[in-house]
N, C-alpha and C positions, 0 to 999 in steps of 0.2 A: 631727557632729551627732547630735542625738539622738532615737530612733523616731518622736515627737510632732512634731518639725519638719520630717521629711520632707515632701517635696512632691512627691516622684516618682510620676505617675499611673498606674504600677504597682508595687507595693507587694513589697517582698521576697517569695520562697516560705519561704526558712527565714531565720532572725538566730537567730546565735549572740551574747550580748552578756556579757560578762565571763565566760567559763566556765574553770572551773579540774577539774583532775582530781586527786586524789592518790588514793595506794593505802599506806596506812600514812603515814611517814614518809615518802613520795615522791612530789614533785610528778610526773606527767606532764606536765598541761597548766597553764599562767597564763595566766588576763588573756586569753583570745582571743574579739574580736570581728570576725565573717565574717558576711555578706550572701550569699546564694547566690539569682538573681534571676529570674523566666522567659527563657526561651529562651538558658540562658547554660549552658556549658560550664567549669567549674571544677575545675583540677588542683592538690592539695596534695602539695608536693615537700617531701625534708629526710632527713635521716641516721636511721637506726633508733635510735629508741628516742625518737624526738622526739614521739611520739604523734597520727602522722596518724590510723593506725588508731583510736584511743581517740575521736579525733572523731568521724569518720567513725559509728562506733555509736554516738556521743552523739547523733546527728545523726539517726541509726533510732531513738531511745529505745528499745536496746537496754540501756545504761546511762547513768544520769543523773551529772549532775555533781554535783562538790561543792560547785560555786557557780556564781552565775550561770545567764541564763535561755536557756532553747532558745524559740523566740517561731516560730508560724506566723502565718497572715496574721489569724486573728482571734485571736491572743493570746497567750499562755503554750500551752505544750504538757507534761506528762508522760504515762509511760508510752511503749507505740509510739507513732511517726510514721506516720500511714496514709496521709502524700501520699511515703512513699520505699518505695523496694523496695532489698534489697542484693543484688550480686553477689560472691563472696567467692574469692579466691586460690584454696582446694581443694575447688571445685566443688561440695562440701555437699549431695551428691544421698543417696539415701537408698534403697544397693546393691540393696534386694528391689522397687522400684517401677520401673516402664518409664518412658520417657522421661515420656510424655502424663502419666503420674499424676505422677512428678516436678513438672511444670510447673503441673499443676491441684493441687496439693497446698495453698497459701497460700488460693487462691479456695475450696476444700473447707471449711477453716478461720472464711472469713468467712460460710459458709453457702450460698454458691453454688450453685443444682440441679447433677445430674450432665451434665445435655445441654449446659445453655451452660458448667460447667465443660472437658467435652472439646471443645468447639466451639471456645473461647477459644486452650486450651493447642494442639490441631492449627494453627491459624492461626499461634499466634507460633512454634509450629517452624517452620514453615514459611517464616514471614518471615525465619526463622535459619539457612536451607537444610538443615534437617534434614527435607526431606519425604519419606515413607518408613521414617522410622526411630523413630515413635510408639510402636510395640510394642519398642521394643530396650530390654536392661536395657544400666544405666551402664558395666559390664565388657564388653559389646560394642562398645562405643563408644571412638575413638581420642579423646587427650587432648582434642585443639580441639574434637572432638564433644559433649564431656563440660561444656567450658566454653561452649558455647553452650548446652546444657541450660538450666547455671546461669543465663545472661543471657534463657533464653527462660522461663524463670522468674518471674526480677524483671518483665520486659513484659508477662507477660500478668495483672498486676496492676493495668496501669495508671497508676503511679506517677505524681505530678506531677515528682518527680527521684529519678533514676537512681543510686545510690552504687554504686561498685568501688571493693573493695581492691584491687589488686592485679591484675588476672586477667588479665593478661597473662604474669607474670612466669616462671608453670611449664612455656610453651607454648615448642617451639620457634622460631629466628625467623622462617621462612616462614608458620609457621600464626598467630603473633602479631599480624604484620601483615596476613595478609588477616582478622584478627580485629577489628585496630583498625581498619583503614576501614568494615568491615561495622556496625560500631555507630557511626560518624561516619554511613554511608547510610542508617541504620534512625534516626538522631537528624531528618536534615534530610527524613525520609520523610512529609510529610504525612496520610497513615495510621496514625502511630504516633503516640499522644496524650501520651507522653513529651517534654519540650523541656526539659528541664536536667535536669543530670547533676554528679556530682560526682568525680571520679578521683583516686585512691590513686595514687602509684607513685615509686619510687626513681630513676627514670629520668628526668633532666633533658628530655632528648632526646624519649623521651614525650609527656610533658607538654607542650612546646609544639609537639608535632606539632599533639595532639588541641585541647588546650583554646583558649578565648576569653581567660582567665584564669587567671592561675600564682599558687597565694601557695608563698611559699618558707618552712618553717620552721628555727630553732635548736633543739636540746634541751638537755636540764640545766636549766630545763625545757622544756618543749615551749615555744613562740611565734613567731607571726608576724616573721619577719624585715622582710618586704614581697612586695608583689608585681608583676607584670607584666600590660600588657594586651597579646595576642599579635594585633598587627593586622596580617594576612596573612589575604590572602581562603583559601578552601578551594579545589580540592584543595591543599594543598602538598608540597612535596617536602623529604623530609631536610633533603638536603644545601642545599637552599637560602641563599644566603647571608645574607639577611635572618633568616631561622630561627635560624643558628648563630650571628649579634648577640645573638637574645636568650636562646639558653643559655649562652653567656659571661658575659649581665649575669647572668642568675639565679645561676651559678655563685659569682659575688662579693657575690650577696645573702647566700648560704648561707656563706660562707665568713669 
């Protein structure tokens, strides 16, 4: 269905239309069309090299597509997408800044006054379970706490879409699970304005556990192989038979 023909009363927050990305002779992504809807949690899965992280950066406006369009609610987007904020696998914290300063950094770039920056940064750190750690440097925090700071920095911007690039992959199993559940709790919290999320992950199980919709990619070049809507109410159990059935189905799509 064309964008003009769409009759849904709630338009997509973000639409990728025929998006391709090339680096020299290498096609990283080819002809990707994807919508992100309000109040939706989407996961992108697939093998290494299928362009998932590249697609996330195109959504954020960090890199441009070689072909195709990125559309917001009001039309084509160029440059940084103001409706998104990014969480990185590597934390991406500045080591010479304290936790609250790292969280407030994007607000400073937007011209928010210092008092308001501090208020929002402190509040978001509290939401992430880091009350009392606002003045800590990254080196004084555990890996899980650093990633909480990274997520707080993204949420502090109050984006309409939270973009997450393998945010749990560098954490130990228990910390990763705790943080997954915390992200889901915050996503459903009325006090948090961000209501849509896109997660890039290598883990099919993680995608099925967290997302409403999972898009599976194939590589060489990266393009969608299919998508599956996860029709299981939250909270979910990792070993629930209905979730395992979705996992099998998605593995089949990728293979």
